[in-house]
N, C-alpha and C positions, 0 to 999 in steps of 0.2 A: 211425357204427357200420354196418359192412356186414352182409350176411346171415349170414356165418359167425359173427360175433360175437353174433348174436341167436338162434342155433340151439340148441334144447333137445330132448333125447330123454326121453320118459317111458315107463317100463316098468312096467305095472300091468295086472292082469287085470280090474279094475273099469272097465267102459266109461264109467260115469257120472262117475267121478273123472277119467278121461282127458279126457272132453268138457269138464268143468268147468275143468280146468287149461288145456287148449288154447284155450278161449274166453276165459278171463280173461287169459292172457298174450298171446294173439293180438291182443286189443284194445289191448294196450300195445306192439305192434310186434315181438313175438317170434314166431319160427316154432317150433311144437312138433310133433314127429313122435312117433307113438305105436306101441308094440309091446305085445302082450298076453301074451307069454311070454318066458322067458329067452333061448332061442336066437334068436328073431326080434329081440329087443332088441340082442343082441350084433351081429348082422348089420346092423341099422339104424345102430348107433353107428359101425361100420366104414365104412358107406356115407356117412353124413351128417357125421361128424366134428364133433359138437356141442361147445359150450363148457361145457355143464351137463347132467347126467343126473339125473333123478328115478327112483329104483329101489325098488320095493316088495319087501319081504323074501319075502312069500308070493305066488309066481307059479307057473304051470304050467311043467313041464319043469325046466330048471335053476332052482333057487330064487335069490333075490336075493343070498345069500351066495356061491353058486357063480358067479354072474354077476360080482359084485364082484371075486372072486378072479381070474377070467379077465381082466377088464378091467385090473386092477392089474398083471398080468404084462406087458401090452402098453403101459400108459401110467400112470405114477405121478402125472402132473400133472392128469389129467382130474378135474374137479370132479363128484363123485358124492354126491348127497344120498339117503340111505337113508330110506325111508318105512315106517312100521309102525303098525298099528292096535292092537297089543297090547303089553303089557309083556313083550316077548320078551328077557329078560335075557341069556341065552347068545348069542342071535343078534345082539343089539345090540352086545354085547361083541366078538363075532367081526367084525362090520362095522367097529367102531372100530379093531381091531387090523389089519384089512386096509386101513385108510386111507380110510374113508368121510369125506367132507368135512364132513358134518353129518348129524344124525338128525332127521327131521321126523315128528311124530305125526299119525296119521290119526284121525278125519276131518280133512282139510286145512282150515286157516283162511286166509282171504284175506290177513290181515295178516302171518302167518308166511310164507306163500308169497311175497308181495311182498318181504318183508324178505330172504329167502334169495336171490331172484333179483337184487335190487339189490346185495347183498353180494358175490355171486360173479360177476356180469356187470357190471363197472364201466362 
């Protein structure tokens, strides 16, 4: 597996969650790039061309739904896992309609995180 195949972008304004994921996946050979708001996340995705994106719904600037909508206009195949800490029914429904690959509950659990990565990065 080359570096492109192991590239992940995480868009989340919680630095602790980002550090947690970056450390956990980094120890397993993945490269995780982090953005703390929607606009920076979109720019990072265009720059790094990841195979998997973890996207929080509640982020500064463009929210996760707006980011997902913009990313889907450019790329229908990109694997985008939407993360949420709340039971945000309407937003989860919107994410699913926009083609979110999966929905992941926060706080993140190592087993779920590992399962998602293994499922979407063969």
